[in-house]
N, C-alpha and C positions, 0 to 999 in steps of 0.2 A: 504495502499499500502503499509505503516513503518509499519505494523506488519511483511508482506512477505522480504523486503528488510530484515532487523536483523534476521530475522530464516534463512533468509540461509550468510545471516554472519555467526552465530552460527554457523550451520550444515557443512558450508569449515573451520572454526573454530579447527572446534573439529576432520573433517576428516586430515586437516593437522595435528592437534599433535598427532591423532598415528599414520600419518605414517611416522614420525620426529621419535617417541617415538620407531617404534620397529628399533630393528641396525641390521645392518646382520653380522650372526658374521662365522667367520671363523674356518672351525675344520683343525688338523692337517694330514689329509689322503684324500683324493679322490676316486672315482670309478671313473675312467675313459669311457668311453664311448665305448662302441662294438655298433655292429650292432643291435642288443639288448635290447642294454643296455640305456640308458639316463643317461650323469655324474653327478655326485654328490658329493660334498666337505662338507661328513655332519659328518665325523668318529673320533671317541679320541683316539681313536687305531689301530694301525695298523689291526690285528689281529679280531677285529667288522668288518671293511673293507671286510676283504675276506672272511670271514661269510655270511656278505651282495656279495659277488661275484659269491658264491660255485653258482653252476650249471648256472651261464651265462660266458661268457666270455671275461667281463672287467677285466681291469687290477687295485692294488691298484698302487697307488704312490703318496708321503707326495705332502701335497697344497703348493704351491708356493707361495698362498699369506699369508699364517699365521705364527704370529708371536708369541712367545712363551711372553708368564708376566713372567715380570720382576720379578727376585729371592731378595727378602732382604733382607739379613744376619737379620744375629739373632744377637743380643749385647753379648760382652763377659758375662762368673758369674760372680758374684764379687769374688774379688781374699779376699780366708781368711785369716785374721790376725791369728798371729801369741797370745798365752794365755801372751805373753809378755805384750803387747798391747792395748789388747785388754780392759780390767778394770783397768788399773792401775791409778788412775789424776796428772792431772798436777801439779808439784809445781807449788807453786807461788811466787814470785820471791818476795827477798827481797826489801821492800822501800829505792833509796841510803839518805842517813844517809846525814840531814837535815844543 
């Protein structure tokens, strides 16, 4: 009996883990349904959507639920120093008279 309960819990945990690991992906373009098609928002580009819509009477539209990933700006390149500042050693200051 204990073995069956443990197995049921293990199977339940695995099934729950699989369902939660699968993320819903939103794409930028949707093929809106018509009388002959089923709507789907699975297109990366408008051209992809139009190719899928050819021969069907569906319409391609922007996905209202799509949120574009944030763009992280690149750091500016380092400013080159003039040759006068690059290899010049700093002079030591003289010790004050004692």
